[in-house]
GUFI-922274 format. One line per field, with one value per residue: residue in three letters; x, y, z of N, C-alpha, C in turn. Coordinates in steps of 0.1 Angstrom, whole numbers, padded with zeros to 4 digits. Example, Ala and Ser with C-alpha at 12.3 -4.5 7.8 and 13.67 -1.06 7.14 Angstrom:
2
rest = [ALA_SER]
n_u = [0132_0128]
n_v = [-0057_-0022]
n_w = [0078_0071]
ca_u = [0123_0137]
ca_v = [-0045_-0011]
ca_w = [0078_0071]
c_u = [0132_0129]
c_v = [-0033_0000]
c_w = [0078_0079]
//
This chain:
155
rest = [MET_MET_ARG_PRO_LEU_ARG_LYS_ARG_HIS_LEU_GLN_VAL_TRP_THR_ALA_TRP_ALA_VAL_LEU_ILE_PRO_ALA_GLY_ILE_VAL_PHE_ALA_TRP_LEU_ALA_ILE_PRO_ASP_MET_VAL_PRO_VAL_LYS_LEU_LEU_GLN_ALA_PRO_ALA_ALA_GLY_LEU_LEU_PRO_VAL_ILE_LYS_LYS_THR_SER_ASP_LYS_LYS_ASP_TYR_THR_ILE_ASN_LEU_ARG_THR_ASP_PRO_GLY_ASN_THR_GLN_TRP_GLN_LEU_GLU_TRP_LYS_ASN_LYS_SER_VAL_LEU_MET_VAL_PRO_SER_ALA_VAL_ILE_TYR_LYS_ALA_SER_PRO_ASN_PRO_SER_GLY_GLY_GLY_ALA_LEU_GLU_SER_PHE_ARG_PRO_GLU_ASN_ALA_ILE_LEU_VAL_GLY_ARG_ILE_GLU_ALA_ARG_GLY_ASP_TYR_VAL_PHE_SER_LEU_GLN_GLN_ASP_SER_THR_GLY_TYR_ASN_GLN_LEU_HIS_PHE_ILE_LEU_TYR_ASP_PHE_ILE_HIS_GLN_LYS_ALA_ILE_GLU_TYR_ILE_ASN_PHE]
n_u = [0768_0767_0785_0770_0748_0757_0765_0741_0728_0746_0738_0711_0711_0726_0712_0688_0702_0704_0678_0663_0669_0662_0638_0626_0633_0619_0595_0590_0591_0568_0547_0520_0516_0514_0488_0482_0476_0444_0422_0397_0379_0372_0402_0405_0385_0392_0384_0355_0348_0327_0318_0287_0268_0273_0279_0290_0300_0308_0328_0330_0332_0311_0308_0292_0300_0299_0303_0305_0282_0262_0260_0274_0280_0287_0300_0318_0333_0352_0371_0376_0382_0391_0364_0342_0328_0343_0333_0315_0287_0271_0243_0219_0191_0152_0135_0120_0125_0119_0090_0083_0102_0117_0153_0156_0138_0151_0155_0179_0170_0153_0168_0193_0222_0256_0281_0312_0326_0355_0373_0390_0403_0399_0369_0357_0322_0307_0274_0247_0222_0188_0154_0146_0164_0185_0178_0167_0185_0194_0210_0226_0240_0253_0259_0266_0276_0263_0236_0223_0214_0233_0235_0217_0219_0212_0205]
n_v = [-0479_-0513_-0540_-0565_-0552_-0537_-0555_-0568_-0545_-0543_-0565_-0563_-0543_-0550_-0569_-0556_-0541_-0557_-0570_-0546_-0536_-0560_-0565_-0544_-0550_-0574_-0565_-0549_-0567_-0577_-0565_-0563_-0573_-0538_-0522_-0505_-0472_-0462_-0445_-0424_-0419_-0427_-0432_-0411_-0414_-0417_-0394_-0391_-0394_-0375_-0347_-0334_-0314_-0281_-0260_-0229_-0208_-0181_-0186_-0212_-0241_-0264_-0296_-0319_-0353_-0380_-0415_-0428_-0445_-0436_-0445_-0444_-0420_-0389_-0362_-0332_-0313_-0281_-0259_-0226_-0203_-0201_-0214_-0197_-0213_-0237_-0262_-0284_-0302_-0315_-0321_-0342_-0330_-0331_-0314_-0297_-0289_-0303_-0294_-0270_-0257_-0235_-0219_-0217_-0241_-0263_-0298_-0320_-0346_-0353_-0353_-0366_-0377_-0366_-0361_-0347_-0315_-0295_-0263_-0260_-0270_-0302_-0323_-0353_-0370_-0400_-0406_-0421_-0436_-0427_-0427_-0406_-0400_-0382_-0360_-0336_-0324_-0313_-0299_-0291_-0273_-0276_-0263_-0280_-0275_-0252_-0258_-0250_-0244_-0233_-0225_-0231_-0255_-0256_-0282]
n_w = [0457_0463_0453_0447_0438_0417_0400_0395_0384_0359_0346_0337_0323_0302_0291_0284_0265_0245_0244_0234_0206_0192_0197_0183_0157_0153_0156_0138_0117_0119_0108_0089_0052_0036_0029_-0005_-0010_-0015_-0038_-0034_-0052_-0083_-0113_-0136_-0166_-0203_-0223_-0244_-0280_-0300_-0293_-0285_-0271_-0262_-0234_-0226_-0200_-0179_-0160_-0161_-0187_-0201_-0215_-0233_-0240_-0262_-0277_-0313_-0315_-0298_-0274_-0247_-0227_-0214_-0191_-0192_-0173_-0172_-0154_-0159_-0144_-0111_-0086_-0066_-0051_-0024_-0027_-0047_-0061_-0088_-0099_-0118_-0132_-0133_-0160_-0145_-0118_-0086_-0087_-0088_-0101_-0097_-0089_-0064_-0049_-0055_-0049_-0038_-0033_-0051_-0074_-0097_-0085_-0098_-0098_-0080_-0082_-0078_-0066_-0083_-0114_-0140_-0149_-0154_-0158_-0162_-0174_-0169_-0185_-0186_-0182_-0190_-0211_-0236_-0250_-0236_-0212_-0180_-0158_-0122_-0105_-0071_-0040_-0016_0010_0024_0015_-0011_-0040_-0065_-0095_-0125_-0154_-0190_-0214]
ca_u = [0765_0775_0787_0762_0738_0764_0766_0725_0726_0751_0729_0698_0712_0731_0696_0683_0710_0702_0662_0653_0671_0656_0620_0625_0633_0604_0578_0589_0586_0555_0539_0515_0516_0509_0475_0485_0464_0434_0420_0383_0377_0382_0411_0395_0384_0394_0374_0345_0351_0319_0308_0273_0268_0282_0278_0301_0296_0321_0340_0332_0330_0303_0306_0283_0301_0293_0309_0298_0270_0256_0258_0280_0274_0300_0300_0328_0336_0365_0369_0382_0387_0387_0350_0338_0323_0350_0334_0302_0281_0266_0231_0213_0174_0143_0132_0111_0132_0109_0074_0084_0111_0127_0160_0156_0131_0156_0159_0190_0166_0147_0174_0206_0242_0265_0298_0315_0337_0362_0375_0396_0406_0389_0364_0348_0316_0299_0262_0237_0208_0177_0138_0140_0172_0195_0171_0167_0193_0191_0222_0221_0254_0248_0263_0261_0279_0255_0227_0218_0214_0240_0234_0205_0226_0201_0212]
ca_v = [-0489_-0523_-0545_-0571_-0544_-0531_-0567_-0572_-0533_-0546_-0577_-0558_-0530_-0559_-0576_-0543_-0537_-0571_-0569_-0537_-0539_-0573_-0563_-0534_-0559_-0584_-0557_-0542_-0581_-0588_-0555_-0571_-0562_-0528_-0519_-0495_-0462_-0458_-0432_-0422_-0413_-0438_-0428_-0402_-0423_-0411_-0383_-0399_-0385_-0364_-0332_-0337_-0300_-0273_-0246_-0221_-0198_-0173_-0196_-0225_-0250_-0278_-0305_-0334_-0361_-0392_-0421_-0426_-0450_-0427_-0458_-0442_-0406_-0382_-0346_-0328_-0299_-0275_-0246_-0216_-0198_-0208_-0211_-0193_-0224_-0245_-0279_-0283_-0312_-0319_-0334_-0342_-0331_-0333_-0300_-0290_-0297_-0304_-0293_-0256_-0248_-0223_-0227_-0218_-0251_-0276_-0306_-0331_-0361_-0357_-0356_-0383_-0371_-0368_-0361_-0337_-0305_-0283_-0254_-0259_-0285_-0302_-0333_-0362_-0380_-0408_-0403_-0434_-0439_-0433_-0427_-0390_-0398_-0374_-0349_-0323_-0324_-0301_-0300_-0283_-0272_-0274_-0260_-0290_-0272_-0239_-0261_-0245_-0242_-0223_-0222_-0245_-0257_-0265_-0285]
ca_w = [0452_0467_0443_0435_0433_0403_0387_0385_0372_0349_0339_0335_0311_0292_0285_0278_0254_0234_0238_0229_0192_0190_0198_0171_0145_0153_0155_0119_0107_0124_0104_0077_0041_0040_0019_-0012_-0006_-0025_-0043_-0030_-0069_-0096_-0124_-0146_-0177_-0215_-0231_-0256_-0291_-0300_-0284_-0288_-0269_-0255_-0230_-0222_-0191_-0175_-0152_-0167_-0199_-0199_-0229_-0232_-0248_-0263_-0287_-0322_-0316_-0288_-0267_-0236_-0225_-0203_-0189_-0191_-0168_-0175_-0146_-0164_-0133_-0095_-0084_-0058_-0042_-0025_-0032_-0050_-0066_-0101_-0101_-0131_-0121_-0144_-0165_-0138_-0105_-0072_-0092_-0089_-0113_-0096_-0085_-0049_-0046_-0060_-0035_-0042_-0028_-0067_-0088_-0099_-0083_-0115_-0095_-0075_-0084_-0065_-0069_-0098_-0123_-0153_-0145_-0164_-0152_-0169_-0170_-0168_-0189_-0177_-0186_-0197_-0224_-0233_-0256_-0226_-0201_-0170_-0143_-0115_-0095_-0060_-0030_-0002_0025_0024_0008_-0021_-0057_-0075_-0111_-0134_-0169_-0194_-0226]
c_u = [0770_0774_0776_0751_0744_0761_0750_0725_0731_0742_0723_0701_0720_0721_0690_0689_0709_0684_0656_0653_0665_0643_0618_0623_0619_0593_0577_0587_0574_0544_0531_0519_0509_0499_0481_0476_0456_0425_0403_0378_0382_0388_0399_0396_0387_0380_0365_0346_0344_0316_0295_0265_0274_0278_0285_0297_0313_0329_0341_0329_0325_0303_0302_0288_0296_0302_0298_0285_0263_0250_0264_0282_0287_0299_0312_0326_0349_0359_0377_0387_0381_0373_0354_0336_0335_0349_0319_0297_0273_0251_0225_0195_0165_0141_0122_0114_0122_0094_0078_0092_0120_0140_0163_0149_0138_0156_0167_0180_0157_0156_0190_0218_0248_0277_0301_0327_0342_0365_0381_0401_0396_0388_0358_0341_0312_0283_0254_0227_0195_0161_0138_0150_0177_0190_0174_0178_0191_0199_0221_0236_0249_0260_0260_0265_0267_0239_0216_0220_0223_0236_0223_0215_0213_0210_0199]
c_v = [-0501_-0530_-0557_-0567_-0537_-0543_-0567_-0557_-0536_-0558_-0575_-0552_-0542_-0564_-0563_-0542_-0544_-0567_-0561_-0534_-0552_-0574_-0550_-0543_-0570_-0574_-0553_-0555_-0584_-0575_-0561_-0562_-0547_-0526_-0505_-0482_-0461_-0447_-0432_-0421_-0423_-0430_-0420_-0414_-0417_-0404_-0391_-0388_-0371_-0357_-0329_-0317_-0294_-0261_-0238_-0209_-0191_-0176_-0210_-0231_-0263_-0288_-0318_-0342_-0374_-0401_-0422_-0434_-0444_-0438_-0455_-0424_-0400_-0369_-0343_-0316_-0292_-0261_-0235_-0206_-0207_-0208_-0207_-0207_-0237_-0262_-0278_-0296_-0310_-0325_-0330_-0342_-0331_-0316_-0292_-0293_-0292_-0296_-0277_-0247_-0238_-0226_-0229_-0232_-0261_-0282_-0317_-0344_-0363_-0356_-0365_-0374_-0375_-0368_-0348_-0327_-0301_-0273_-0251_-0271_-0291_-0317_-0335_-0369_-0388_-0404_-0416_-0430_-0437_-0431_-0414_-0391_-0387_-0362_-0336_-0330_-0312_-0303_-0290_-0282_-0267_-0273_-0269_-0283_-0260_-0247_-0254_-0245_-0232_-0220_-0235_-0243_-0267_-0269_-0285]
c_w = [0457_0455_0438_0434_0416_0394_0384_0380_0358_0339_0333_0323_0300_0284_0280_0264_0240_0231_0232_0211_0185_0190_0185_0158_0147_0148_0141_0114_0110_0116_0092_0063_0037_0026_0009_-0008_-0020_-0027_-0039_-0045_-0078_-0107_-0132_-0161_-0193_-0221_-0245_-0269_-0296_-0288_-0288_-0283_-0259_-0245_-0219_-0214_-0184_-0167_-0153_-0178_-0199_-0214_-0227_-0242_-0251_-0273_-0297_-0322_-0303_-0278_-0252_-0237_-0210_-0201_-0186_-0185_-0171_-0167_-0158_-0151_-0120_-0090_-0070_-0046_-0035_-0031_-0032_-0058_-0079_-0098_-0113_-0127_-0137_-0145_-0157_-0121_-0094_-0075_-0092_-0103_-0112_-0090_-0069_-0043_-0050_-0045_-0042_-0037_-0044_-0073_-0083_-0096_-0096_-0108_-0089_-0080_-0072_-0072_-0081_-0105_-0133_-0148_-0155_-0158_-0163_-0168_-0176_-0173_-0181_-0182_-0194_-0208_-0221_-0245_-0249_-0214_-0191_-0158_-0136_-0102_-0081_-0047_-0019_0010_0031_0020_0002_-0030_-0063_-0084_-0120_-0148_-0177_-0210_-0233]
//
């Protein structure tokens, strides 16, 4: 390498030695404020004090909860063991889902989505008041991956 080329080489590497750390610092400062991680599901609400109805199955227990004035309602789902369905949803259905009344003829379009449950854990869902009221409630556990109803739960 000739002397002018060595001098130019030294100048370029000295510039890189200053510019690369400065670039890293400026890039780090240019990052906007990080948005905190947001959960897709709202935090669990506190349980309402009065249990109106209970359904106890082999793999899970379902409680229908309310407040003393019967103005708010909740569905509490407790898994006793791991469900065989990795992810399922609960629908509030009419007493006679999709006209036929059979579990096989259930159509999600004709029901109200309550919430999603997974293989393990306890879940609490708020129930919205509709025209059917809370005298007779019918819930369907539905496997949305295989698109079939698993179980029909009556209160």
